[in-house]
N, C-alpha and C positions, 0 to 999 in steps of 0.2 A: 146126718143125724144118726146117732148110735142108739139102737134099740136093744131090748133084752134078748133078741134072737141071736146076737153075737156072743152071748155069754153061755157058759156051761153050767148054769145053776138049775138043777132039777126042780127047785121050789119056787122059781120065779113066776110072777104074774105074767100072763100073755101080753105082748106088745106094750110093755112099759117103757116110756122114754127115760133113758138114764142121763142123758146130757141135754141141757137146754139148747135151743136153736142158736145157730151162730149169730153173734151180735146181741144176744140177750144180756141185758145189764140189770143188776139189782136196782130197783127204783130208790133214789135218794134225792133229797132236796138239792136243787142246783146251787144252792147257797151254803152247802155244807161247810166248806173251808172258811167262808166268811164268818159264819156263825161260830165255828170252832175257834177261830182266831179271836173273835170278840169275847167269847167266854173265857178263853185262856188269859187274855189281857186283863179282863176284869178280875179274874182270880189272882193274878199276879199283883195287881194294885191292892187288893184286900189283904193278901198275905204280907205284902210289903209294908202296909200300914201297921199290921199287928206286930211284925217283927221289928220295925223301926221304932215303935212305941216302947218295945222291950229293950232293944239294943240298937242304937242308931247306926252303928258300924255296918249293919247288915245291908244297908243301901248300896254298898260296894258290889254286892251280888245281885240284888233285885233290880238295880238300875239298868245294867246291860240286858238282863232278861226282858225287862219291860221294853227296852229299845228294839230288841230283835223281834219280839212278838208284835210290836207296833208297826214295824216296817213290813212284816209278813201280812198283817191285817190290811195295811194300806194297799199292798200289791193285790191281794185277793179281792178287796173291795173295788179297786180300779178295774180289774179284769172282768168283774161281774157288773160293772157300772152302778155299784152301790155307793153313790157319792157321799152319803151320810156316814159311811165307814171310813172315809179318809180322815175325818176329824179325830176320832179316837185313835186311829192308826198312826197318824203323823204326830199326834200329841204325846205319844209314849216316848219317842226319842227326844222330842223337844223338852218335855218336862224333866227327863233325866239330865239333859245338858244344863237346863236352867238351875236345877238344884245343885249340880256339881259346880257351876260357875259362882253361885251365891256362896257356897261353902268355901270355895277356893279364894275368891276375892275378899271375903270378909275374914279370912284366916281363922275360921271356926275350928275349934277342937271338937272331938266327939261330945264332950260335955256341953259345949256351946250350942251344938246342933241338936241336942237331945229334945228340946222343947219345940223349936220352930219347924223342924223337918216333918214330924208327924202332923202338924197343923197344915202344912202345905200339901201333904199327901191326902189329907182329909178333904181339902178343897178340890184337889184334882179328882178324887174319887167321885165327888158330887157331879163334877162336869162330865166325867166318863159315864156315869150312870144315866145322865140325861141324853148323852150321845147314843148310848146303847138302846135306850127306849126309842129314839128316832130311827135308829138302824133297824130294829125289830119291826117297827111300824112299816117302814119302807119295804122290807123283805116280805112281810106278811101280805101287804097290799099287792105286791107283784105276784106272789104265789096264787092269791085268790083271783087275780085278773087273768092269769094264764092257765089255770086249771079248768077243765071242762065241768059243766054243771051236772052232767049225768055221766056215769062211767060207761065206757064203750063196751058193750056186750056182744058185738058182732062176731068176735072170734070165739065165743064160748059155745061149746056144743050143746044141743038141746037134749041129747040122750047119750047113753053109753055106747050104743051101737053106732051112732054117728061119729063118736070119738075114735072108735076102732077102725072105721073105714077110711 
């Protein structure tokens, strides 16, 4: 551990710890990547709905983004055993493929797809919102069941003199 004794600063406070102890990690939710993937996928669906309502050709860009984010969300959810995250995660690529196949097999032009595609995206958004609520509920329940009821104060010094010794 590096202390201020190793520094040539004449204005330093005595015995100040400059570096955290080895192995010190900034506390963050264990489900950070799952939650980030969930919010990014939800944001992509909302933006995709808005842009598709304006110009349906935009789904050529938002479909692949939704697919990639969905696959990442499914991987993060599986690694953290958040099984409710698999539904919105895997539904992203599935929804993109279904919309593509409908447009392809019906030979829709952009004009033909202008009305039905935003309706499909709206229905998908409702399903994703429900899945996100289930995911958040599961994650919050896990965090509450694993967090201690009282913070551990055994490592906190009682006085400054105890801290210096």
